[in-house]
TIVEXLUM-778908 format. One record per residue (C-alpha): residue number from 1; x, y, z; chain; residue in three letters. Coordinates in Angstrom, 1 decimal, always signed. Layout:
// residues N
PT   num       c1       c2       c3   cadena   residuo
PT   NUM        X        Y        Z        A       ALA
...
***
This chain:
// residues 274
PT   num       c1       c2       c3   cadena   residuo
PT     1    -19.1    -12.2    +10.1        A       MET
PT     2    -18.6    -15.8    +11.1        A       ARG
PT     3    -22.2    -16.7    +10.2        A       ALA
PT     4    -21.6    -15.0     +6.8        A       ALA
PT     5    -18.8    -17.4     +6.1        A       GLY
PT     6    -15.7    -15.3     +6.8        A       LEU
PT     7    -13.4    -18.1     +8.0        A       LEU
PT     8    -14.4    -20.4     +5.1        A       GLU
PT     9    -14.0    -17.7     +2.5        A       GLU
PT    10    -10.5    -16.8     +3.8        A       LEU
PT    11     -9.4    -20.5     +3.9        A       ARG
PT    12    -10.8    -21.0     +0.4        A       ALA
PT    13     -8.3    -18.4     -0.8        A       ARG
PT    14     -5.3    -20.2     +0.7        A       GLY
PT    15     -4.9    -18.4     +3.9        A       LEU
PT    16     -3.9    -20.1     +7.2        A       ASP
PT    17     -6.5    -18.7     +9.6        A       VAL
PT    18     -6.6    -19.0    +13.4        A       ALA
PT    19     -9.8    -17.8    +15.0        A       ASP
PT    20     -8.8    -16.2    +18.4        A       ARG
PT    21    -12.4    -15.8    +19.5        A       GLY
PT    22    -14.1    -12.7    +20.9        A       ASP
PT    23    -13.2    -10.2    +23.6        A       LEU
PT    24    -16.0     -9.4    +26.0        A       PRO
PT    25    -18.8     -7.5    +24.3        A       SER
PT    26    -19.3     -3.9    +25.3        A       VAL
PT    27    -22.3     -1.9    +24.0        A       SER
PT    28    -22.7     +1.8    +23.9        A       TYR
PT    29    -24.7     +3.2    +26.7        A       ARG
PT    30    -25.9     +6.8    +27.4        A       PRO
PT    31    -23.5     +8.6    +29.8        A       ASP
PT    32    -25.3    +11.9    +30.7        A       PRO
PT    33    -22.8    +12.7    +33.5        A       GLU
PT    34    -20.0    +13.0    +30.9        A       HIS
PT    35    -21.7    +14.5    +27.9        A       PRO
PT    36    -18.4    +15.3    +26.1        A       ARG
PT    37    -16.5    +12.1    +27.0        A       GLN
PT    38    -19.1     +9.4    +27.0        A       GLN
PT    39    -18.1     +6.0    +28.4        A       ASN
PT    40    -14.4     +7.0    +28.5        A       LEU
PT    41    -13.4     +4.3    +31.0        A       ASP
PT    42    -15.1     +1.6    +28.9        A       LEU
PT    43    -13.5     +2.8    +25.7        A       VAL
PT    44    -10.0     +2.8    +27.4        A       VAL
PT    45    -10.6     -0.7    +28.8        A       ASP
PT    46    -11.6     -2.1    +25.4        A       VAL
PT    47     -8.6     -0.5    +23.7        A       ALA
PT    48     -6.3     -2.0    +26.3        A       ARG
PT    49     -7.8     -5.4    +25.9        A       ARG
PT    50     -7.5     -5.1    +22.1        A       VAL
PT    51     -3.9     -4.0    +22.4        A       ALA
PT    52     -3.0     -7.1    +24.4        A       ASP
PT    53     -4.8     -9.4    +22.0        A       ALA
PT    54     -3.0     -7.9    +19.0        A       VAL
PT    55     +0.3     -8.1    +20.8        A       ASP
PT    56     -0.2    -11.9    +21.3        A       LEU
PT    57     -1.3    -12.4    +17.7        A       ALA
PT    58     +1.8    -10.6    +16.3        A       VAL
PT    59     +4.1    -12.4    +18.7        A       ALA
PT    60     +2.7    -15.6    +17.3        A       GLY
PT    61     +3.6    -14.5    +13.7        A       HIS
PT    62     +0.0    -13.8    +12.7        A       ARG
PT    63     -1.4    -10.9    +10.8        A       LEU
PT    64     -4.3     -9.6    +12.9        A       PRO
PT    65     -7.7     -9.1    +11.4        A       LEU
PT    66     -9.8     -7.3    +14.0        A       VAL
PT    67    -13.5     -6.9    +13.6        A       LEU
PT    68    -15.5     -4.6    +15.9        A       GLY
PT    69    -18.2     -2.0    +16.4        A       GLY
PT    70    -16.8     +1.5    +16.2        A       ASP
PT    71    -13.5     +3.1    +15.1        A       CYS
PT    72    -12.1     +3.5    +18.6        A       SER
PT    73    -11.1     -0.2    +18.1        A       LEU
PT    74     -8.1     +1.0    +16.0        A       SER
PT    75     -6.6     +2.8    +19.0        A       LEU
PT    76     -6.0     -0.5    +20.7        A       GLY
PT    77     -4.8     -2.2    +17.5        A       VAL
PT    78     -2.2     +0.6    +17.0        A       ILE
PT    79     -1.1     +0.4    +20.6        A       ALA
PT    80     -0.6     -3.4    +20.2        A       GLY
PT    81     +1.3     -3.1    +16.9        A       LEU
PT    82     +3.6     -0.4    +18.2        A       LEU
PT    83     +5.0     -3.0    +20.6        A       ARG
PT    84     +6.5     -4.7    +17.6        A       HIS
PT    85     +6.7     -2.0    +14.9        A       ARG
PT    86     +7.8     +1.4    +16.2        A       PRO
PT    87     +7.8     +2.8    +12.7        A       ARG
PT    88     +4.2     +2.2    +12.1        A       LEU
PT    89     +1.9     +3.9     +9.6        A       GLY
PT    90     -1.8     +4.0     +9.1        A       LEU
PT    91     -4.0     +3.7     +6.0        A       PHE
PT    92     -7.4     +5.1     +7.1        A       TYR
PT    93    -10.2     +4.0     +4.8        A       PHE
PT    94    -13.1     +6.1     +6.3        A       ASP
PT    95    -15.9     +8.3     +5.3        A       GLY
PT    96    -15.0    +10.6     +8.2        A       ASP
PT    97    -11.8    +12.1     +9.5        A       VAL
PT    98    -12.7    +11.6    +13.3        A       ASP
PT    99    -10.8    +14.7    +14.4        A       LEU
PT   100    -13.3    +15.8    +17.0        A       GLU
PT   101    -12.0    +16.3    +20.6        A       THR
PT   102    -13.9    +16.5    +23.9        A       PRO
PT   103    -13.8    +20.3    +23.5        A       GLU
PT   104    -15.4    +20.3    +20.0        A       THR
PT   105    -17.6    +17.2    +19.9        A       THR
PT   106    -21.4    +17.6    +19.6        A       PRO
PT   107    -22.0    +14.1    +20.8        A       SER
PT   108    -19.3    +13.1    +23.3        A       GLY
PT   109    -19.0     +9.7    +21.5        A       VAL
PT   110    -15.3     +8.7    +21.0        A       PHE
PT   111    -16.1     +7.1    +17.7        A       ASP
PT   112    -15.8    +10.5    +16.2        A       GLY
PT   113    -12.6    +11.4    +18.1        A       MET
PT   114    -10.3     +8.5    +17.1        A       VAL
PT   115     -7.9    +10.3    +14.8        A       MET
PT   116     -7.5    +13.2    +17.3        A       ALA
PT   117     -6.5    +10.7    +20.0        A       HIS
PT   118     -4.1     +8.9    +17.6        A       ILE
PT   119     -2.5    +12.3    +17.2        A       LEU
PT   120     -2.2    +12.7    +21.0        A       GLY
PT   121     -5.1    +15.1    +21.5        A       ARG
PT   122     -8.1    +14.8    +23.7        A       GLY
PT   123     -8.5    +12.6    +26.9        A       ALA
PT   124     -5.1    +11.7    +28.3        A       PRO
PT   125     -6.2     +8.3    +29.4        A       GLN
PT   126     -7.1     +7.3    +25.8        A       LEU
PT   127     -4.4     +9.3    +23.9        A       ALA
PT   128     -1.8     +7.7    +26.2        A       GLY
PT   129     -2.7     +4.0    +26.0        A       ILE
PT   130     +0.2     +3.1    +23.9        A       GLY
PT   131     +4.0     +3.1    +24.3        A       PRO
PT   132     +4.2     +6.8    +23.2        A       ARG
PT   133     +2.1     +9.9    +22.8        A       ARG
PT   134     +1.2    +10.7    +20.1        A       PRO
PT   135     +0.7     +7.2    +18.8        A       LEU
PT   136     +1.5     +8.3    +15.3        A       LEU
PT   137     +2.8    +11.4    +13.5        A       ALA
PT   138     +0.6    +13.1    +11.0        A       GLU
PT   139     +3.0    +12.4     +8.2        A       GLU
PT   140     +2.6     +8.6     +8.9        A       ASP
PT   141     -1.2     +8.6     +8.2        A       ILE
PT   142     -3.1     +8.4     +4.9        A       VAL
PT   143     -6.8     +9.6     +5.1        A       LEU
PT   144     -8.5     +7.7     +2.2        A       PHE
PT   145    -12.1     +8.2     +1.1        A       GLY
PT   146    -13.3    +10.9     +3.5        A       TYR
PT   147    -16.5    +12.4     +2.4        A       ASN
PT   148    -16.9    +16.1     +3.1        A       VAL
PT   149    -20.2    +16.2     +1.2        A       ASP
PT   150    -21.8    +13.7     +3.5        A       SER
PT   151    -22.5    +16.3     +6.1        A       GLY
PT   152    -20.9    +14.2     +8.9        A       TRP
PT   153    -17.6    +16.2     +9.1        A       ILE
PT   154    -18.0    +19.2    +11.4        A       ASP
PT   155    -16.4    +22.6    +11.0        A       PRO
PT   156    -13.8    +22.1    +13.8        A       PRO
PT   157    -12.7    +18.9    +12.0        A       GLU
PT   158    -12.4    +20.7     +8.7        A       LEU
PT   159    -10.2    +23.3    +10.3        A       ASP
PT   160     -8.0    +20.6    +11.8        A       ALA
PT   161     -7.9    +18.8     +8.5        A       LEU
PT   162     -6.8    +21.9     +6.6        A       GLU
PT   163     -3.9    +22.4     +9.1        A       ARG
PT   164     -2.9    +18.8     +9.1        A       SER
PT   165     +0.1    +17.2     +7.4        A       ARG
PT   166     -1.6    +13.9     +6.9        A       MET
PT   167     -1.8    +12.6     +3.4        A       TRP
PT   168     -5.3    +13.5     +2.1        A       LYS
PT   169     -7.3    +11.5     -0.4        A       TYR
PT   170    -10.9    +12.7     -0.3        A       PRO
PT   171    -13.6    +10.6     -2.0        A       VAL
PT   172    -13.8    +13.1     -4.8        A       SER
PT   173    -10.2    +12.3     -5.7        A       ARG
PT   174    -10.9     +8.5     -5.8        A       LEU
PT   175    -13.9     +8.5     -8.1        A       ARG
PT   176    -11.8     +8.4    -11.3        A       ALA
PT   177     -9.5     +5.6    -10.2        A       ASP
PT   178     -9.5     +4.5     -6.6        A       ALA
PT   179     -6.9     +1.8     -7.3        A       VAL
PT   180     -4.4     +4.3     -8.7        A       ALA
PT   181     -5.0     +6.6     -5.8        A       ALA
PT   182     -4.3     +3.7     -3.4        A       ALA
PT   183     -1.0     +2.9     -5.1        A       ARG
PT   184     +0.0     +6.5     -4.9        A       ASP
PT   185     -0.9     +6.7     -1.2        A       ALA
PT   186     +1.2     +3.5     -0.5        A       LEU
PT   187     +4.3     +5.3     -1.8        A       THR
PT   188     +4.1     +7.8     +1.1        A       HIS
PT   189     +3.7     +5.1     +3.7        A       LEU
PT   190     +6.5     +3.0     +2.2        A       ASP
PT   191     +8.9     +5.9     +2.6        A       ARG
PT   192     +7.9     +6.7     +6.2        A       ARG
PT   193     +7.2     +3.3     +7.8        A       SER
PT   194     +8.3     -0.3     +8.1        A       ASP
PT   195     +4.7     -1.4     +8.2        A       GLY
PT   196     +1.2     +0.0     +8.4        A       PHE
PT   197     -2.3     -0.8     +9.8        A       LEU
PT   198     -5.2     -0.8     +7.4        A       VAL
PT   199     -8.3     +0.7     +9.1        A       HIS
PT   200    -11.5     +0.0     +7.0        A       PHE
PT   201    -14.7     +1.7     +8.1        A       ASP
PT   202    -17.5     +0.4     +5.9        A       VAL
PT   203    -19.0     +3.9     +5.7        A       ASP
PT   204    -16.3     +4.7     +3.3        A       VAL
PT   205    -18.4     +3.0     +0.6        A       MET
PT   206    -22.0     +2.7     -0.5        A       ASP
PT   207    -23.1     +0.2     +2.2        A       TYR
PT   208    -26.6     +0.3     +3.7        A       PRO
PT   209    -25.6     -1.7     +6.8        A       ALA
PT   210    -23.0     +0.9     +7.9        A       ALA
PT   211    -23.8     +2.2    +11.4        A       ASP
PT   212    -24.1     +5.7     +9.8        A       VAL
PT   213    -24.5     +5.3     +6.0        A       PRO
PT   214    -22.9     +8.2     +4.1        A       HIS
PT   215    -24.5     +9.7     +1.0        A       PRO
PT   216    -22.3     +9.9     -2.1        A       ARG
PT   217    -19.8     +7.4     -0.7        A       ALA
PT   218    -17.3     +5.5     -2.8        A       LEU
PT   219    -18.7     +2.7     -5.0        A       ASP
PT   220    -18.2     -0.6     -3.1        A       SER
PT   221    -16.5     -2.4     -6.0        A       ASP
PT   222    -14.0     +0.5     -6.2        A       ALA
PT   223    -13.5     +0.4     -2.4        A       ALA
PT   224    -12.8     -3.3     -2.3        A       PHE
PT   225    -10.4     -3.1     -5.3        A       ALA
PT   226     -8.4     -0.4     -3.5        A       ALA
PT   227     -8.5     -2.4     -0.3        A       LEU
PT   228     -7.1     -5.4     -2.1        A       ARG
PT   229     -4.1     -3.3     -3.4        A       VAL
PT   230     -3.4     -2.0     +0.1        A       VAL
PT   231     -3.8     -5.3     +2.0        A       VAL
PT   232     -1.7     -7.2     -0.5        A       ALA
PT   233     +1.2     -4.8     -0.1        A       ALA
PT   234     +4.2     -6.2     +1.8        A       PRO
PT   235     +4.0     -3.5     +4.5        A       GLY
PT   236     +0.5     -4.4     +5.6        A       CYS
PT   237     +0.8     -5.3     +9.3        A       ALA
PT   238     -2.9     -5.7    +10.3        A       GLY
PT   239     -6.5     -5.0     +9.2        A       VAL
PT   240     -9.3     -3.5    +11.2        A       VAL
PT   241    -12.9     -3.6    +10.0        A       VAL
PT   242    -15.5     -1.4    +11.8        A       THR
PT   243    -19.0     +0.0    +11.7        A       GLU
PT   244    -21.0     -2.9    +10.3        A       HIS
PT   245    -24.4     -2.7    +12.1        A       ASN
PT   246    -26.0     -6.1    +12.3        A       ALA
PT   247    -29.4     -4.5    +13.2        A       GLU
PT   248    -29.4     -3.0     +9.7        A       ARG
PT   249    -28.7     -6.4     +8.1        A       ASP
PT   250    -31.2     -8.9     +9.7        A       PRO
PT   251    -30.7    -11.6     +7.0        A       ASP
PT   252    -26.8    -11.1     +6.7        A       ASN
PT   253    -27.0    -10.1     +3.1        A       THR
PT   254    -24.7     -7.1     +3.5        A       HIS
PT   255    -22.4     -9.1     +5.8        A       ALA
PT   256    -22.0    -11.7     +3.1        A       ALA
PT   257    -21.0     -9.0     +0.6        A       ARG
PT   258    -18.5     -7.6     +3.1        A       LEU
PT   259    -17.1    -11.0     +3.7        A       VAL
PT   260    -16.5    -11.6     +0.0        A       ARG
PT   261    -14.8     -8.2     -0.3        A       GLY
PT   262    -12.5     -8.8     +2.7        A       LEU
PT   263    -11.7    -12.4     +1.6        A       ALA
PT   264    -10.8    -11.2     -1.9        A       ASP
PT   265     -8.6     -8.4     -0.5        A       ALA
PT   266     -6.8    -10.7     +2.0        A       LEU
PT   267     -6.6    -13.4     -0.6        A       GLY
PT   268     -4.3    -11.1     -2.6        A       GLY
PT   269     -1.7    -11.7     +0.1        A       ARG
PT   270     -1.8    -15.4     -0.5        A       ALA
PT   271     -1.4    -14.9     -4.2        A       GLU
PT   272     +1.6    -12.6     -3.7        A       ARG
PT   273     +3.5    -15.3     -1.7        A       THR
PT   274     +2.8    -18.2     -4.0        A       ARG
***
């Protein structure tokens, strides 16, 4: 993201940017001894490190922009933000719903179990990393852009989704007007929270460099336009961007496209305060 010009693009749009550097890099590794909870200790360790980094950023009056590999990153960001905003909400741009648990998962990879752990289910070490369990209530979460037709949402997740009280905006609902849908979703969070995290998984849109590209995803222009509306809202308390796979983008073409979209979205905050 830095090589694709992220910092320069953000500053060009009038934002005061402080680069806090990287946390130690951790890569996925096979964990055959724990087939339903792969690399749990590593995932928990990263989430705790992220929580502390976000805590410091917010204490320094910064809006955290957190870039990482998979969606479990958001567990740490939520845990850090809750130290400052107990009435936190979540705007979850994602092609998936991530409602697997160690009991239902076919892969054992926590990337697909993020929402379940936000809601207090699953491995206690991960679900309990924040100041409370569950981290968030279902009514404080907007699922935005999930893609049932992609084939990546499993039957146990669909059952959990049907029972859930989360606010549901499937990609089929967004195709006509994603911006209007985003504005509608914001009304729910505004009533329930005093701030919200924006989680943006690139597989919510048509994006070849996603770690797992999703067929029939949202058009990227529509996704970035909706993101701009949400990030520019006064309640936005942080932004997470996940699942860009650099190995699918050797010349940084897609990273540059992502950088422009993020910079335009975040630039809306600068315009709002002028």
